[in-house]
Structure formats: C-alpha cells, structure tokens
C-alpha positions in Angstrom: -13.0 18.3 -9.1 -10.3 18.8 -6.5 -7.1 16.8 -6.9 -7.2 13.1 -6.1 -5.6 12.2 -2.8 -3.6 8.9 -2.7 -2.0 7.4 0.3 1.3 5.6 -0.2 2.2 3.0 2.4 5.7 1.4 2.4 5.5 -2.0 4.1 9.0 -1.8 5.6 10.5 0.1 8.4 14.1 -1.0 7.6 16.7 1.7 7.1 17.5 1.8 3.4 14.5 -0.3 2.5 14.1 -1.0 -1.2 10.3 -0.9 -0.8 10.4 2.6 0.9 12.5 3.7 -2.0 10.0 2.3 -4.5 7.2 4.0 -2.5 9.0 7.3 -2.8 9.5 6.8 -6.6 5.8 5.9 -7.0 4.7 8.9 -4.9 6.8 11.1 -7.1 5.2 9.7 -10.3 1.7 10.1 -8.8 2.5 13.7 -7.9 3.8 14.3 -11.5 0.3 13.1 -12.6 -1.4 15.8 -10.5 -2.3 13.7 -7.5 -2.0 14.9 -4.0 0.2 12.3 -2.4 0.6 11.4 1.3 3.4 8.9 2.1 3.4 7.5 5.6 5.4 5.1 7.7 3.8 2.3 9.6 6.3 3.2 12.4 4.0 6.1 13.1 1.2 3.7 13.8 2.7 1.0 16.0 0.3 -1.9 16.7 0.4 -5.0 18.9 0.1 -8.3 17.0 -3.6 -8.8 16.3 -5.4 -10.9 19.0 -9.1 -11.2 19.3 -8.9 -11.6 23.0 -6.9 -8.3 23.2 -9.6 -6.6 21.0 -12.4 -7.9 23.3 -10.5 -6.8 26.4 -9.2 -3.4 25.3 -10.9 -2.6 22.0 -9.2 -1.6 18.8 -6.0 0.3 19.4 -6.0 4.0 18.7 -3.3 3.7 16.1 -5.5 1.3 14.1 -8.3 3.8 14.2 -5.9 6.6 13.2 -4.5 4.5 10.3 -8.0 3.6 9.1 -9.0 7.3 9.3 -5.8 8.2 7.3 -6.9 5.7 4.6 -10.5 7.1 4.7 -9.1 10.6 4.0 -7.7 9.5 0.6 -9.4 8.4 -2.6 -7.0 5.4 -3.1 -4.2 3.5 -1.4 -0.9 2.2 -2.7 0.8 -0.5 -0.6 4.5 -1.3 -1.4 5.4 -4.5 0.3 8.6 -6.5 0.8 8.5 -10.3 0.4 9.2 -12.4 3.5 9.3 -16.2 2.9 7.2 -15.9 -0.2 4.5 -13.8 1.5 3.8 -10.4 3.0 5.7 -9.3 6.1 3.9 -9.4 9.5 3.9 -5.6 9.6 1.7 -5.3 6.6 -0.6 -8.2 7.5 -1.0 -7.0 11.0 -1.9 -3.4 10.0 -4.5 -4.7 7.6 -5.9 -7.1 10.2 -6.3 -4.3 12.8 -7.7 -1.7 10.3 -10.3 -4.3 9.1 -11.6 -4.3 12.7 -12.2 -0.5 12.9 -15.8 0.6 12.7 -16.5 4.3 13.1 -20.0 5.6 13.7 -22.5 5.3 10.7 -20.4 2.8 8.8 -19.9 -0.9 8.5 -16.7 -2.7 9.7 -14.1 -2.8 6.9 -15.9 -0.1 4.8 -12.6 1.6 4.2 -11.5 -1.3 2.0 -14.7 -1.3 -0.1 -14.8 2.5 -0.9 -11.5 3.1 -2.6 -9.2 1.2 -5.0 -5.9 -0.3 -3.8 -2.7 -0.7 -5.8 0.1 -3.0 -4.9 3.8 -3.0 -5.6 6.9 -4.8 -4.4 10.7 -4.5 -4.7 13.3 -7.2 -4.0 16.8 -8.1 -4.9 15.5 -11.3 -6.5 14.5 -12.0 -10.1 10.8 -12.4 -9.2 10.6 -8.9 -7.7 8.3 -9.8 -4.8 5.6 -11.4 -7.0 4.7 -14.0 -4.4 4.2 -11.3 -1.8 2.0 -9.4 -4.3 -0.2 -12.5 -4.9 -0.6 -12.9 -1.1 -1.3 -9.2 -0.6 -3.9 -9.2 -3.4 -5.6 -12.2 -1.7 -5.6 -10.5 1.7 -7.1 -7.3 0.4 -9.6 -9.1 -1.7 -10.8 -11.0 1.4 -11.4 -7.5 2.9 -13.6 -6.8 -0.2 -11.1 -4.2 -1.5 -10.9 -3.4 -5.2 -7.3 -4.1 -6.1 -6.4 -2.8 -9.5 -5.2 -5.3 -12.1 -1.8 -3.6 -12.7 0.9 -4.1 -10.2 4.7 -3.6 -10.1 7.2 -6.2 -9.1 10.6 -4.5 -9.2 13.4 -7.1 -9.7 17.0 -6.6 -8.7 15.8 -3.4 -7.0 19.1 -2.1 -5.8 20.3 -1.9 -9.4 17.0 -0.5 -10.8 17.8 3.2 -10.4 19.9 5.7 -12.2 22.1 8.5 -10.7 19.0 10.7 -10.4 17.2 8.0 -8.3 14.7 7.3 -11.2 14.0 3.9 -12.6 16.4 3.1 -15.3 14.9 0.1 -17.2 12.1 0.8 -19.8 10.0 -2.1 -18.6 10.0 -0.9 -15.0 9.3 2.7 -16.1 6.3 1.5 -18.1 5.0 -0.8 -15.4 5.1 2.0 -12.9 3.4 4.4 -15.4 0.7 1.8 -16.1 0.1 1.3 -12.4 -0.2 5.1 -11.8 -2.6 5.5 -14.8 -4.8 2.7 -13.7 -4.9 3.7 -10.1 -5.9 7.3 -11.1 -8.6 5.9 -13.5 -10.1 3.6 -10.8 -9.9 6.4 -8.2 -11.8 8.8 -10.5 -14.5 6.1 -11.2 -15.0 5.3 -7.5 -15.2 8.9 -6.2 
C-alpha cells in the first residue's frame, strides 16, 4: 500500500500563530511515522462568509471547491484550531460550512467528511489549551457526519511548550501528540 496522505490545516492566519506552530509539529511527527503530509494555509483558500443567498445567486465559490478537492485527495485531515470566545474561530467554521456545500459529480453533498477520519488539536496560552474550541469543533464535524478520532491534543501554555529544537518539551504533551498520530494513522488505514 502506498503511504497514507494526511492533510494538516492550521485554523489561524496570524503571524507567529501558536496553532500554526502546533500544526507544523504535528506534521513533522506524522512524517516521522511514514505519512505523506500536506500542510496548507486557509489564506490560500479565501472565502466569503457563508450566506445561502450568495450560494443560490453565485454558486459555491471556487476556493471552497478547491479546498474540498484538497481534502478529498488525502486519506485523513488534521485541523489545528485556535479558541476564540470558547469556540472555533470564524475562519475554521466558515471553511467547513462552505466545504460542506460542495457536491462534485457522482457524489453526495458532504461526502468528503464521511469518507476520511478527522483529528483535532488546539494550542493556547491558557491552562485549558483550547479544549472548549475542540469540543465545538468535534460537534461541528460530527454534524457533517465526519468520523472524528477520540484522541485530541489541547496544548496548554503553548508559547512555553517547546524546547530549543522547536520540539514539545513536556512528556504529557509528547505522549498526547504521539497518541493522536497513532490513532489517526490507525483510523486512516481502516477507512481506506
């Protein structure tokens, strides 16, 4: 079997984002496990705020179609989200809303969510590490009928979580990331 392909999506565009940093770290760990990793930026897929009237008038934006096709080209998806006001940021929710509306020929709408496992992670400066955003993201993805793996990573005090080599320094964080990577690979192999 060829190498698993996993798409890593940081849910932040901010310069120096803790979540983009965690996405890079997770991508590295996945590649060390033999996975073919693609890390993207949602800045490369700009989308208007979802509006049903806009969809009726103009159709689904090309960037939503492109993002959906990018997801379809991978066996699994890892989303690393910041936490805004105890939930997911608009950037992440809006991308999911638009992608859920894409329906290519010979498939059902939202099929991209049902055919591959999703993993979720978050990083924050706080003690909870984005756990409330993870709960919200799990609910959103589940409403799209996605299989969201049980393991997740909530990286607390994220600016202090790395050593001089830019690797996670705390054993609990290292093990949580390793468990997430193992489980995402296992689910991906079962679903392919």
